[in-house]
C-alpha positions in Angstrom: -20.9 24.7 38.3 -18.8 26.5 40.5 -19.2 26.0 44.1 -18.4 27.7 47.2 -18.5 26.3 50.8 -20.9 27.9 53.1 -19.8 27.9 56.8 -22.1 29.2 59.8 -21.2 29.6 63.3 -24.1 29.7 65.9 -25.4 28.2 69.2 -26.0 25.1 69.7 -30.1 26.1 70.3 -30.5 27.9 67.0 -28.9 24.7 65.1 -32.4 23.1 63.7 -34.2 26.6 62.7 -30.9 27.4 61.0 -30.6 24.8 59.2 -34.6 24.7 58.1 -34.3 28.0 56.7 -31.0 27.0 54.9 -33.1 24.4 53.3 -35.9 26.5 52.8 -33.5 28.7 50.6 -32.4 26.1 48.5 -29.4 24.1 50.3 -29.0 20.5 50.5 -27.4 18.5 52.7 -25.6 19.8 55.6 -22.3 18.7 57.9 -22.8 19.4 61.3 -19.9 20.3 63.7 -19.8 20.9 67.5 -17.4 23.0 69.4 -17.1 25.6 72.2 -16.8 29.4 71.4 -13.6 30.7 73.0 -14.2 34.4 73.2 -11.3 37.2 74.0 -13.7 38.0 77.4 -13.0 35.8 80.5 -15.2 32.6 81.0 -17.7 32.7 83.3 -17.1 30.2 86.6 -20.5 29.6 88.4 -20.2 27.5 91.5 -16.8 26.2 90.3 -18.0 25.1 87.2 -17.0 26.9 83.8 -19.3 27.6 81.6 -19.2 28.0 78.0 -20.8 28.4 75.1 -21.4 25.4 73.1 -21.3 26.3 69.1 -22.6 24.1 66.1 -20.7 24.7 62.7 -22.7 24.1 59.9 -20.6 23.3 56.4 -22.8 23.6 53.3 -21.3 23.1 49.7 -23.4 24.7 47.2 -23.4 26.3 43.9 -21.9 30.4 44.4 -25.5 31.4 43.7 -27.2 29.5 45.6 -24.8 30.0 48.5 -25.6 33.5 48.2 -29.1 33.0 48.7 -28.8 30.8 51.8 -26.5 33.1 53.1 -28.9 36.2 53.2 -31.9 34.1 54.4 -29.7 33.4 57.4 -28.5 36.7 58.0 -32.1 38.4 57.6 -33.8 35.4 59.8 -30.8 35.3 62.4 -30.0 39.2 62.6 -26.2 37.9 62.0 -25.1 41.8 61.9 -25.9 41.9 65.5 -22.8 41.4 67.4 -24.4 39.9 70.6 -25.7 37.0 68.7 -22.2 35.5 68.7 -22.5 34.5 65.2 -20.9 34.1 62.1 -21.4 33.1 58.5 -19.3 33.2 55.4 -18.4 31.5 52.3 -15.3 30.0 50.8 -14.6 29.7 46.9 -13.8 25.8 46.4 -11.8 24.9 43.3 -12.0 21.1 43.1 -15.2 19.3 44.4 -15.6 15.1 44.4 -18.0 13.0 46.1 -21.1 15.3 46.0 -24.6 13.3 45.7 -26.1 12.8 41.8 -29.2 13.5 43.0 -28.3 16.9 44.8 -26.2 17.7 41.8 -29.3 17.5 39.3 -31.4 19.4 42.3 -29.1 22.1 41.9 -28.6 22.4 38.6 -32.9 22.4 38.9 -32.5 25.2 40.8 -30.3 27.5 38.9 -31.7 26.8 35.9 -34.5 29.4 36.7 -32.3 31.7 37.7 -30.6 31.7 34.4 
């Protein structure tokens, strides 16, 4: 089974909703990283405080076919093609994967078997 990493960078406030859409589309577990968005535009300063946009980086390790379905579901649900959303999603191929939960592997196998 070939795997890919699906990385989704979204605003913190959208985190739970995006995870729900991803799980409904077939994703299993997710690793969540928190950070700040540092774009090309100047930072906003309000009463001496710098306002920075907090973001969540969601990392899913999925079989290739599932990652495509999850990416499509997130793209449609959150209009990722709209640049004003400040969101980004992409996949990377994984050549070697160890440490995945056996129960999750069986879930993926069952999810993919009807696609073949």
